[in-house]
LUMTOR-938382 format. One record per residue (C-alpha): residue in three letters; x, y, z. Coordinates in steps of 0.05 Angstrom, whole numbers, padded with zeros to 5 digits, always signed. Example, Ala and Ser with C-alpha at 12.3 -4.5 7.8 and 13.67 -1.06 7.14 Angstrom:
// LUMTOR-938382
Ala+00246-00090+00156;Ser+00273-00021+00143;
END
This chain:
// LUMTOR-938382
Gly+01676+02409+02772;Arg+01696+02472+02750;Met+01743+02497+02800;Val+01791+02444+02772;Leu+01782+02468+02708;Phe+01795+02541+02729;Phe+01863+02519+02769;Ala+01888+02482+02712;Ser+01877+02541+02669;Val+01900+02594+02721;Ala+01967+02536+02728;Ser+01976+02546+02648;Val+01964+02621+02638;Ala+02017+02633+02696;Met+02075+02586+02664;Leu+02057+02609+02596;Leu+02069+02684+02624;Glu+02128+02665+02661;Gln+02145+02637+02590;Gly+02138+02694+02556;Trp+02178+02738+02609;Arg+02237+02686+02611;Thr+02225+02698+02523;Leu+02226+02773+02528;Arg+02274+02784+02583;Phe+02331+02724+02569;Asp+02314+02711+02484;Gly+02293+02645+02500;Asp+02281+02592+02445;Ser+02213+02576+02405;Val+02215+02501+02436;Asp+02215+02516+02506;Phe+02140+02555+02486;Phe+02131+02473+02455;Arg+02150+02451+02533;Thr+02112+02491+02566;Gly+02047+02479+02520;Leu+02060+02405+02532;Ile+02052+02422+02609;Cys+01998+02468+02610;Val+01959+02405+02562;Ser+01977+02349+02614;Phe+01946+02407+02665;Phe+01877+02397+02630;Val+01893+02327+02627;Met+01899+02310+02699;Ala+01841+02366+02719;Ile+01785+02327+02671;Thr+01805+02258+02692;Ala+01815+02287+02768;Arg+01739+02310+02749;Leu+01719+02246+02717;Leu+01740+02202+02772;Ala+01700+02241+02825;Arg+01641+02241+02789;Arg+01644+02161+02792;Val+01669+02173+02862;Val+01611+02206+02881;Ala+01552+02173+02839;Asn+01590+02104+02877;Glu+01586+02136+02946;Glu+01517+02159+02937;Leu+01506+02089+02913;Ala+01528+02060+02969;Arg+01492+02103+03014;Ala+01417+02075+02979;Arg+01433+02008+02987;Gly+01454+02020+03063;Arg+01390+02051+03067;Ala+01359+01995+03031;Leu+01385+01951+03082;Asp+01365+01982+03134;Arg+01306+01976+03126;Gln+01306+01911+03107;Leu+01340+01893+03164;Ala+01284+01937+03213;Ile+01234+01903+03175;Gly+01266+01831+03187;Arg+01256+01847+03258;Arg+01193+01866+03270;Ile+01168+01800+03233;Ile+01218+01759+03282;Ala+01189+01805+03350;Asp+01116+01796+03325;Met+01121+01720+03314;Thr+01072+01666+03343;Asp+01130+01620+03350;Gly+01204+01634+03390;Val+01256+01648+03344;Leu+01334+01646+03359;Val+01387+01671+03304;Leu+01454+01632+03323;Asp+01520+01648+03303;Glu+01568+01597+03283;Arg+01593+01586+03359;Gly+01520+01581+03378;His+01524+01657+03418;Val+01447+01678+03418;Gln+01451+01743+03369;Gln+01373+01753+03359;Ser+01309+01726+03387;Asn+01244+01761+03392;Ala+01207+01749+03460;Met+01167+01687+03455;Ala+01238+01645+03449;Glu+01256+01673+03510;Lys+01197+01665+03537;Leu+01188+01596+03516;Leu+01271+01586+03529;Gln+01271+01625+03594;Leu+01342+01659+03572;Arg+01379+01706+03609;Ala+01386+01778+03581;Gly+01450+01786+03537;Thr+01482+01748+03497;Pro+01480+01677+03526;Cys+01506+01621+03484;Leu+01461+01557+03468;Arg+01505+01509+03509;Asp+01489+01534+03566;Trp+01415+01531+03564;Ser+01418+01466+03526;Pro+01477+01423+03515;Tyr+01434+01371+03477;Leu+01419+01419+03431;Ala+01489+01447+03416;His+01513+01384+03407;Gln+01473+01370+03355;Met+01468+01439+03325;His+01556+01428+03323;Val+01544+01349+03292;His+01495+01375+03237;Ser+01524+01433+03216;Asp+01552+01410+03155;Ala+01490+01384+03136;Pro+01440+01434+03102;Arg+01393+01401+03125;Glu+01338+01415+03181;Leu+01335+01384+03246;Ser+01275+01383+03291;Glu+01276+01354+03376;Val+01212+01353+03421;Ile+01252+01376+03495;Arg+01214+01392+03550;Ser+01226+01468+03584;Arg+01259+01479+03643;Glu+01177+01482+03675;Gly+01163+01418+03644;Lys+01129+01453+03580;Leu+01137+01412+03516;Leu+01170+01445+03458;Arg+01184+01437+03392;Leu+01257+01459+03366;Arg+01272+01463+03290;Leu+01341+01480+03276;Leu+01359+01508+03198;Pro+01433+01501+03192;Ala+01472+01563+03167;Ala+01484+01557+03092;Asp+01561+01570+03103;Gln+01609+01558+03156;Ala+01607+01638+03174;Gly+01531+01647+03177;Asp+01485+01643+03227;Ala+01431+01579+03244;Ile+01361+01596+03253;Val+01315+01560+03318;Tyr+01241+01558+03309;Val+01213+01556+03373;Glu+01140+01518+03390;Asp+01088+01501+03441;Met+01071+01436+03438;Glu+01009+01457+03484;Arg+00991+01505+03443;Ile+00995+01462+03370;Gln+00954+01407+03405;Asn+00896+01462+03427;Gln+00892+01491+03358;Ala+00883+01416+03341;Gln+00832+01411+03388;Gln+00799+01457+03372;Leu+00798+01443+03299;Lys+00772+01369+03315;Leu+00721+01396+03361;Ala+00694+01447+03302;Ala+00698+01387+03252;Leu+00653+01349+03299;Gly+00608+01408+03310;Arg+00596+01419+03235;Leu+00581+01341+03235;Thr+00544+01333+03282;Ala+00505+01398+03256;Asn+00501+01355+03186;Ile+00459+01300+03224;Ala+00413+01335+03256;His+00396+01378+03196;Glu+00399+01296+03159;
END
């Protein structure tokens, strides 16, 4: 900021002193003072321009830092939400490699550590994902896991070619148990109403 203007003024004073010394020593022309004045004015124009550009760069850098911190917070929240979901979640890139997964998905699908490829676990699902990658519609499949559990997989393809697809993994036995509990609760209410009547 101020140092730029200080150096511009020091350079201007030095130029004026040198021109004054030349005028006294060699009988310089008054046009030389005009040229020196123009050079001094250009020093200040460059200094002020540099100062304004530096302010803009600093403001942009602060904005980028603030947005980076906000993005980091959003990513952390997203990871926590994915980790705490009762259903399994897989995030797949366009090649079918698992980018993110939660513990429930790894448990239900028996995924190994690292970044496995969906093709290694389920060639059928990988083929379906490849076939439906052009159509932005949801694909739902019920398959049997290696343990014999029924799993419902919902594939949400990426919005664009470079995006990530999401696979939700639901344990059908858990869903059936919840439905059974709802039926039993409804039956209990019905029985209580009949007994009351």
